[in-house]
C-alpha positions, 0 to 999 in steps of 0.5 A: 447278419451283420455285427457291429459294437454300436448301432445308432438309430438317427443321424441328427447331431447327437448320433453323429457326435455319439458314433464319431466319439465311439468310432475314434475309440475303437468301437465298430459303429453303424448309423441307420437314417431314414432320409437320403442325407445326414444331419436332421435339423442340423442339416442344410439344403440348397436351392436355385444357389441359396444354401439354407441351414434347416433349423440352426439359427446359431451354434453356442459354447464354441469359443476356445475351451468351451465344450463344443470347441473342445469336441471339434478339436478331440475329433480332429475336424476343427481345421475343416471348418470355417467357424464364424463368430457372431457379434452381436449375437442377435438384434432384438426389435421391440415396439419403441427400441432395439437392443443387441445382445452384445457377444458377452455377458459383460457387454450385454449386462452394461447395454441393459444397465444403460437402457434400464438404469434404475434396475442396474443392481437387479441386473448385476444380480441377475447375471451373477446368478445366471452364471451360477446356474450355467456353470453348475449345470455344466459341473453337475453334468460332467462330474456326476456330483451334486456338491455346490450346486444350490443355485441350480437346485434353488431354481430347478422347480421355478419358471423363468418368470419368477427369477425375473420377478425376484431381481427386476420390476420393469415389464420391458426389461422382463420382456427383453430378458424373455427373448429366446422364450419363443424360441423355446416354445413356452411363455417365461411364466411356464418355462424351466428357468434353468433352461432359459438361463443356460440358452442365453449363457451358452451364448454369452459365456461360450459365444455364438458361431455359425458354420461357414457355407452351412451346417451340412459341412459340420455334418459331413466332417462328422460322417467323415470321422466314422467312416475314416474309422471304419464306421459306416453312415447308412442313409436311406435305411430306417430302422423299424425294430429294436431287437432285445433279450433278458440282458436288454437291446441286442440289435435292429431290424431295418425297414428292409427286414435286414437284421444287425446286432450289436451290443449297445442301441443309440436312439436319436429319434422321437423316443415316443416313436421308439417305445411305441412302435420298435419295442415289442409290447412287455419289453419296456415296464408299463410304468415307463411306456406310460409316462413316455406317452404321456410326456408333452412335446415342445412346439414347432415352427413355421420356417420360411426359407427365403432368397432375395436379390436385393442390397441391403447393407444400408439397412439396420440389420444384422446376421440374427435378429428378433421382432416383437410387437408387444411386450407381453410375453404370451404375445410372443407365441402368435396367438393373437394380432400381435406377432413375433418371429425370429430372422436370420440372414446368414449371407451378411457374414458368409456370402457363399450361401447366396448367389452374387448381389442376393441374400438368404434369409431364414424366418422363424415363426414360433407356434403356440400348442401347435396351432398355425393360424391360417396355414403355412403359406399364409404365415409366410405371406404375413412374415414377408410383409413384416420384414418390409418394416425392417428392410423396405422393398423386401417383399418385391425382392424375393426370388425364392421362397419355400415354407416349412411346417411342423407337418414338414419337420414330422415328415423329414425327422419323425419328431411327434407334431413336428417338435422342434426341440424335443420335450416340452420343458416346463419348470421342474422337467429336469427332474425327469433326466435319471429316468431316461437313462433307464429305459431298457439295458443297453439302449441309450437316449441321445439328441433333445429327447435325453431330457438336456434341452434343445439346441447343440450344446445340449444334445452334445452333452447327451451324446458324450453321456452315452459314450461315457456310459458305453466306454466306462469313461468319465465325460470330462476325459472324453473332450480333453 
C-alpha cells in the first residue's frame, strides 16, 4: 500500500495544475488517469501528419502579468512553450457583415462603435461595466473578500440578455456580443451574465493565445514538473473508489484493485460520477448528494477534425472564426434550419500542426440540450458544405476527417452527457460556489466541476484554490 500526501483523480488541466503546484511545494503527489495519455479535453492527438487540439480554441489570460502567464512562470515552464498571440482573437461572420474581435477591449469597442455608431454611448458604458465585473470576479476569488464588488453582485442572478438590454437597443449588436453564448451552451436569455462577461473579458483583458505544436506540449510540460518533483502520473490507471473515515477522504482504490492512501484527495472528474459511484452510501450527506444529482450539466458539441490540402491564404480567413446564419440568439444552437458553428485553423499561425501545403481545421457544432439532429457524420457533412461558403473548394480538398460527439467525449472524459463545460451555468449559478467546497472533508474539486466555469482560466483558478486549501497559502501568493 503506497502513501502520498495528495492524490489527484483525473489528469485534465485543473488536476495537473494542482499536482504541479503541490509537487513544487514539496508534497508527494500521485495523479491517476483512466486513459493512456494525460490532458483530458486539453489534450492533442495526431492523425495523418495533422495535429488536432481536442477541445481548445484559444487560451486566455496569458499576457504578461495575467494569471495563466504567472502560473507558467511560477512553475518554470514558460520557456518550454511556444506561446502564440492571436490578433484578432476571433472573426465572426453574420448574414450581412463580418466583424473581428480585436486583440484588446479598446480596439474591439472602437470597431463596434464604428459599425453601430448610434449605440456608442451604450457600448462605452457596457464595456466599462464588463471590465468591473471581470476585475471584481477575480479579486473576490483571490482575496476572499466581498468588499467593493457591487457590479458582480448586481448581475449575479441575471442573464446576459438583461445586461445587454440595459445598455443597447440594436438587435444585431446584441447578437454580435452574444457570440460566445453558443460555446457556453445557453442562449443569452438564460446564461449567467457573469459567465459570459468573464469569458469575453478574459480574452480582451488578458489576451488570446495558442500553444505552438498543440496543447499536448503544455500538458507534457506540466507532467514533467510533477515527475521532476518526485510526483507520479499514472496513465491507464482509473480510480473506482474513494476511501473515507470519520475525518474525511483518506485514499483510493484503482480499477486494478490497488489501494493508495493520502491526506487529501483532489477530484478533476465528473462530480456526478464521483458522488454516485465512488463514495459509499452515507459518506455524503443526503441533501448534498441529492443536489449534485439534480444539477444540470452543460451542453456538448459535435466536433469535426479535418485535414485539407489547399492554399487558403487568398481567402478572408483567420485562425478562429464563428459563423452565424441568423441574428436570433436561439438560432445559435442548431435547433432549426439556421446554423451556427465555430471554426479554428491553427495551421495558419502554427504551420507545424499540418503537413506542408496542407491545413488543420477544427469545426465546432454546438448542441442544444444534448440533441444531435441526424447523427454526427451528417452534421459533419453540413459543416463541410457550409465552410465551402467561406472557402470555395474546401469540401473538394478534404483529405482527412474525424468526428467526435457527446458520446465520444463521455467515453474519453466520463463527463455526463459529454458535457463540454461541466455544469450548466444559468443566471445565478455562482451562488453554488460555497457548496462545492464542502462535500467531504479533505476532498477538493477542481476543473469545470468546481463551479467557476469552463475554459482554462476558471479551471486554473479552481486548481489554485484547492492548492491554497491544502497548503494554507493565499491564492495570490501562489502565482507570484
